[in-house]
C-alpha positions as CSV (number, residue, x, y, z in Angstrom):
1,M,135.9,-1.5,-20.8
2,N,135.9,0.5,-17.6
3,L,133.8,2.0,-14.9
4,L,134.2,5.6,-16.0
5,K,131.2,7.7,-15.0
6,Y,129.8,9.4,-18.0
7,T,127.1,11.7,-16.9
8,C,127.5,13.5,-20.2
9,Y,126.5,10.5,-22.1
10,L,123.5,10.0,-20.0
11,S,122.5,13.6,-20.6
12,I,122.9,13.2,-24.3
13,L,120.8,10.0,-24.1
14,A,118.1,11.7,-22.3
15,I,117.7,14.3,-25.1
16,S,118.7,12.4,-28.2
17,T,117.2,8.9,-27.4
18,A,114.2,9.7,-25.1
19,F,111.8,8.4,-27.8
20,V,113.5,4.9,-27.5
21,G,113.6,5.0,-23.7
22,C,109.9,6.1,-23.4
23,K,108.7,3.4,-25.9
24,Q,110.6,0.7,-24.2
25,S,110.1,1.6,-20.6
26,S,106.3,1.5,-21.0
27,S,106.5,-2.1,-22.0
28,S,109.5,-3.4,-20.1
29,S,107.6,-5.1,-17.3
30,E,105.1,-6.5,-19.7
31,S,107.9,-7.8,-22.0
32,S,109.6,-9.5,-19.1
33,S,106.6,-11.3,-17.7
34,T,105.3,-12.3,-21.2
35,S,108.7,-13.8,-22.1
36,E,108.6,-15.8,-18.8
37,E,105.0,-17.2,-19.4
38,A,105.1,-17.9,-23.1
39,K,106.4,-21.2,-24.4
40,L,109.6,-20.8,-26.3
41,V,110.2,-22.0,-29.8
42,T,112.6,-24.8,-30.2
43,A,116.2,-23.6,-30.8
44,P,119.0,-26.0,-31.5
45,A,121.6,-26.8,-28.8
46,F,124.6,-24.6,-28.3
47,N,127.8,-26.7,-28.2
48,A,130.0,-25.4,-25.3
49,D,132.9,-27.6,-26.3
50,T,133.1,-25.9,-29.7
51,A,132.8,-22.5,-28.2
52,Y,135.7,-23.3,-25.9
53,S,137.8,-24.3,-28.9
54,Y,137.1,-21.0,-30.5
55,V,138.4,-19.3,-27.3
56,E,141.5,-21.6,-27.4
57,K,142.1,-20.7,-31.0
58,Q,142.3,-17.0,-30.4
59,V,144.5,-17.3,-27.4
60,K,147.0,-19.4,-29.4
61,F,147.8,-16.5,-31.6
62,G,149.1,-14.7,-28.6
63,P,148.0,-11.4,-27.2
64,R,146.0,-9.6,-30.0
65,I,147.6,-6.4,-29.4
66,P,147.0,-3.9,-32.3
67,N,150.2,-3.4,-34.3
68,S,151.5,-6.9,-33.4
69,S,151.8,-9.9,-35.8
70,A,149.3,-11.9,-33.5
71,H,146.7,-9.2,-34.0
72,V,147.1,-9.3,-37.8
73,K,147.0,-13.1,-37.9
74,C,144.0,-13.5,-35.6
75,G,142.1,-10.8,-37.5
76,D,142.7,-12.7,-40.7
77,W,141.5,-16.0,-39.2
78,M,138.3,-14.4,-37.9
79,A,137.5,-12.8,-41.4
80,S,138.1,-16.2,-43.0
81,E,136.1,-18.1,-40.3
82,L,133.1,-15.7,-40.7
83,K,133.1,-16.5,-44.4
84,K,133.0,-20.2,-43.7
85,L,130.1,-19.7,-41.3
86,G,128.0,-18.1,-44.1
87,C,128.7,-14.4,-43.8
88,E,129.6,-11.8,-46.2
89,V,132.6,-10.1,-44.7
90,I,133.3,-6.3,-44.5
91,E,136.5,-4.9,-43.0
92,Q,136.8,-1.4,-41.6
93,K,140.3,-0.3,-41.4
94,F,141.1,2.8,-39.5
95,K,144.2,4.5,-37.7
96,P,143.1,5.7,-34.2
97,V,145.6,7.5,-32.1
98,T,145.8,6.3,-28.4
99,Y,145.9,8.5,-25.2
100,D,149.7,8.6,-25.4
101,G,149.9,9.4,-29.1
102,K,150.6,5.9,-30.7
103,V,149.0,5.5,-34.1
104,L,147.4,2.0,-34.5
105,N,146.5,-0.2,-37.4
106,A,143.0,-1.1,-36.5
107,R,140.1,-2.9,-38.2
108,N,136.5,-3.7,-37.2
109,I,135.6,-7.1,-38.8
110,I,131.9,-7.4,-39.8
111,G,130.0,-10.4,-40.9
112,V,126.7,-10.0,-42.6
113,Y,124.4,-13.3,-42.3
114,N,121.3,-13.5,-44.4
115,P,121.8,-10.0,-46.1
116,Q,118.3,-10.1,-47.7
117,A,116.5,-10.0,-44.5
118,T,115.0,-6.6,-43.5
119,K,114.8,-7.4,-39.8
120,R,118.4,-7.3,-38.5
121,I,120.0,-8.0,-35.1
122,I,123.5,-7.1,-34.2
123,L,125.8,-9.5,-32.3
124,S,129.0,-7.9,-31.2
125,S,132.2,-8.3,-29.2
126,H,135.6,-6.6,-29.1
127,W,138.5,-8.9,-30.3
128,D,141.6,-7.0,-29.2
129,T,143.8,-7.5,-26.2
130,R,144.8,-4.8,-23.7
131,P,148.5,-4.1,-24.2
132,F,149.3,-4.4,-20.6
133,S,147.9,-6.1,-17.4
134,D,147.8,-2.9,-15.3
135,D,145.4,-4.3,-12.7
136,D,148.0,-6.9,-11.8
137,S,150.2,-5.6,-8.9
138,T,153.2,-7.8,-9.9
139,A,152.9,-7.4,-13.8
140,K,151.6,-4.1,-14.6
141,T,153.4,-3.6,-17.9
142,K,153.3,-7.1,-19.2
143,P,151.0,-8.4,-21.9
144,F,148.5,-11.2,-21.0
145,D,146.5,-13.9,-22.7
146,S,143.1,-12.2,-22.3
147,A,141.1,-15.4,-22.8
148,N,137.9,-14.1,-21.4
149,D,138.1,-10.4,-22.1
150,G,137.3,-10.5,-25.8
151,P,137.7,-14.1,-27.0
152,S,134.8,-15.5,-25.0
153,G,132.4,-13.1,-26.7
154,V,133.8,-13.9,-30.2
155,A,133.7,-17.6,-29.5
156,V,130.0,-17.5,-28.5
157,I,129.0,-15.6,-31.6
158,F,131.0,-18.0,-33.9
159,E,129.4,-21.0,-32.3
160,I,125.9,-19.4,-32.6
161,L,126.5,-19.0,-36.3
162,R,127.9,-22.5,-36.7
163,T,124.8,-23.8,-34.9
164,I,122.5,-22.0,-37.2
165,Q,124.4,-23.0,-40.3
166,N,124.1,-26.7,-39.3
167,S,120.5,-26.5,-38.3
168,A,117.6,-27.5,-40.7
169,Q,115.6,-24.7,-39.1
170,K,117.0,-21.2,-39.3
171,P,115.7,-18.0,-37.6
172,N,113.9,-15.8,-40.1
173,I,116.1,-12.7,-39.5
174,G,119.4,-11.2,-40.6
175,I,122.4,-11.2,-38.2
176,D,125.1,-8.6,-38.3
177,V,128.3,-9.6,-36.4
178,I,130.4,-6.6,-35.5
179,L,133.8,-7.4,-34.0
180,F,135.1,-4.2,-32.6
181,D,138.8,-3.5,-32.5
182,V,140.8,-1.3,-30.0
183,E,138.2,-1.4,-27.3
184,D,140.7,-1.9,-24.6
185,W,143.5,0.7,-25.2
186,G,142.5,3.2,-22.5
187,P,145.0,4.7,-20.1
188,P,146.4,2.5,-17.3
189,S,144.9,2.7,-13.9
190,D,147.7,4.8,-12.5
191,Y,147.9,7.2,-15.5
192,T,147.8,10.7,-14.2
193,K,147.9,13.1,-17.4
194,E,144.8,14.5,-18.8
195,V,143.2,12.6,-21.7
196,T,141.0,14.5,-24.0
197,I,140.3,12.0,-26.8
198,P,136.7,10.5,-27.0
199,N,136.0,7.9,-24.3
200,Q,139.6,8.6,-22.9
201,G,140.9,6.2,-25.6
202,W,138.5,3.3,-24.7
203,L,135.9,1.9,-27.2
204,M,137.8,3.2,-30.3
205,G,136.5,0.5,-32.6
206,S,132.8,1.0,-31.7
207,E,133.2,4.8,-31.7
208,Y,134.5,4.6,-35.3
209,W,131.8,2.1,-36.5
210,S,129.1,4.2,-34.8
211,R,130.1,7.2,-36.8
212,N,131.0,5.4,-40.1
213,L,128.4,2.7,-40.5
214,H,129.4,-0.2,-42.7
215,Q,126.3,0.4,-45.0
216,P,124.6,3.7,-45.8
217,N,121.6,4.3,-43.5
218,Y,122.2,1.1,-41.7
219,S,119.9,0.2,-38.8
220,A,119.0,-2.8,-36.7
221,Y,116.1,-3.8,-34.6
222,F,118.4,-4.1,-31.5
223,G,121.9,-5.3,-30.6
224,I,123.6,-7.5,-28.1
225,L,127.1,-7.0,-26.9
226,L,129.1,-9.9,-25.4
227,D,131.9,-8.9,-23.1
228,M,133.6,-11.3,-20.7
229,V,131.0,-14.0,-20.9
230,G,133.1,-17.2,-20.2
231,A,134.7,-17.0,-16.8
232,K,134.2,-19.4,-13.8
233,G,131.7,-17.8,-11.4
234,A,130.4,-15.4,-14.1
235,T,127.3,-13.4,-13.3
236,F,125.5,-11.0,-15.7
237,T,123.5,-8.1,-14.0
238,K,121.2,-5.6,-15.8
239,D,123.8,-3.0,-16.1
240,M,122.3,0.5,-15.7
241,T,123.5,1.7,-19.0
242,S,121.7,-1.1,-20.8
243,M,118.6,-0.4,-18.7
244,Q,118.7,3.3,-19.7
245,Y,119.1,2.7,-23.4
246,A,117.1,-0.6,-24.0
247,P,115.2,-1.8,-20.9
248,A,112.7,-3.9,-23.0
249,V,115.4,-5.8,-24.8
250,M,117.3,-6.5,-21.6
251,N,114.2,-7.7,-19.7
252,N,113.4,-9.9,-22.7
253,V,116.8,-11.5,-22.8
254,W,117.0,-12.0,-19.1
255,G,113.4,-13.5,-19.1
256,I,114.4,-16.0,-21.7
257,A,117.5,-17.0,-19.7
258,S,115.3,-17.5,-16.7
259,Q,113.0,-19.7,-18.8
260,L,116.0,-21.7,-19.9
261,G,117.1,-22.2,-16.3
262,Y,120.1,-19.9,-16.3
263,S,119.0,-17.4,-13.6
264,Q,122.2,-18.3,-11.5
265,Y,124.1,-16.4,-14.3
266,F,121.6,-13.9,-15.4
267,L,120.8,-12.1,-12.2
268,N,117.5,-10.1,-11.9
269,Q,119.3,-7.2,-10.5
270,E,120.4,-3.8,-11.8
271,F,124.0,-3.0,-11.1
272,G,127.0,-1.5,-12.9
273,N,127.3,1.9,-14.6
274,I,129.7,0.8,-17.2
275,S,131.2,2.3,-20.3
276,D,131.5,-0.4,-22.9
277,D,131.1,-0.7,-26.8
278,H,127.3,-0.5,-26.4
279,V,127.5,3.3,-25.5
280,P,128.7,4.6,-28.9
281,V,126.2,2.3,-30.7
282,N,123.3,3.7,-28.6
283,V,124.5,7.4,-28.5
284,N,125.9,7.8,-32.1
285,A,124.2,5.1,-34.3
286,K,120.9,5.4,-32.4
287,I,120.5,1.5,-32.2
288,P,119.3,0.1,-28.9
289,M,122.1,-2.3,-27.7
290,I,122.5,-4.2,-24.4
291,D,125.6,-5.5,-22.8
292,I,125.9,-9.1,-21.4
293,C,128.9,-8.6,-19.3
294,D,130.4,-10.3,-16.3
295,L,129.7,-8.0,-13.3
296,R,130.1,-9.1,-9.8
297,P,128.0,-7.1,-7.2
298,T,128.9,-8.9,-4.1
299,T,132.7,-9.6,-4.5
300,G,134.1,-6.1,-4.1
301,N,135.7,-6.4,-7.5
302,T,133.1,-5.5,-10.1
303,F,134.8,-7.3,-13.0
304,G,136.3,-10.2,-11.2
305,D,139.9,-10.6,-9.9
306,Y,141.1,-11.8,-13.4
307,H,140.2,-8.5,-15.1
308,H,143.3,-6.9,-16.9
309,T,145.6,-9.3,-15.0
310,Q,147.7,-12.4,-15.8
311,K,144.8,-14.5,-14.5
312,D,142.8,-13.9,-17.7
313,N,144.0,-17.1,-19.3
314,L,142.4,-20.4,-20.4
315,S,142.4,-21.8,-16.9
316,I,139.4,-19.4,-15.9
317,I,137.2,-20.3,-18.9
318,D,134.1,-22.2,-17.9
319,K,132.1,-24.2,-20.5
320,A,129.0,-23.9,-18.4
321,A,129.0,-20.1,-18.6
322,L,129.7,-20.2,-22.4
323,K,126.6,-22.5,-22.7
324,A,124.5,-20.3,-20.6
325,V,125.2,-17.2,-22.6
326,G,125.3,-18.9,-26.0
327,Q,122.0,-20.9,-25.5
328,T,120.3,-17.7,-24.2
329,V,121.3,-15.6,-27.1
330,L,120.6,-18.4,-29.6
331,Q,117.1,-18.6,-28.2
332,V,116.6,-15.0,-28.5
333,L,117.5,-15.1,-32.2
334,Y,115.0,-17.9,-32.8
335,E,112.3,-16.1,-30.8
336,E,112.8,-12.9,-32.9
337,G,113.0,-14.9,-36.1
338,K,110.1,-17.3,-35.8
339,P,107.7,-17.4,-38.8
340,Q,104.8,-14.9,-38.5
């Protein structure tokens, strides 16, 4: 994920998804205030210790760089784990070509929970590792653990599924877990050649899925993307991309986070024009999706000093941040899936 300015995407959005924006914009302030005033349904407790263990498990495979054995082994484990957590698993295998001509063996891993439900919500994260730590001045070409950038989002989703599976009361909705591959293989920060492939080589898994849906005529009520959600000092702003696509969804999620006492993480502030996996989902698949992503408006480093560096390892993972995000998203699911 990067900070590319994509005026063309916003222009496409203004034309092709105006009906979504108009419908949601008119109710966004009402949705936010309502979610803060209404009494929440009782959702089970999210276990941050187990979520941390899911992060640790992924990191132990080694960097999950496409075409590596660690990538294959971790992907196999995730597919197996989704089955254990009650999902039907679909794998989308594809061979994208990178900005510098490499052909990759990639796969999106999809878990379908409660397939009979007509109301469906997407939970997604990317699971691949960037092949080099190009924002690290002393190790630009070296691989890195990437504990937060990918694994934290996957871990929160897995723990949400485990919590629901072990709960006597389950939300009355379907959940589609979409783990996107090859999100993080864009050109390094010092690359000077022209790149003409879609998204400059970023977001290849979500771009592929959004044009090749795993089920014919698939749609969902909305989606939540989790990207870098477990670092110490994490803050989540209302990124301008999400606010353009799905303001009502974003305001509702942030309102629930506030009710749960997590306002120090979920800042009531619009910041960040980011290009992440929610862009192809919104533009191509026409499904409103928001991004919960660590953005730091006051530090001078939008993604934190760990981003795409050797610092992104288990030492920066904070169970309190995992808890804040996991409990909030779990509460959103129970609010959406409460009996009518």
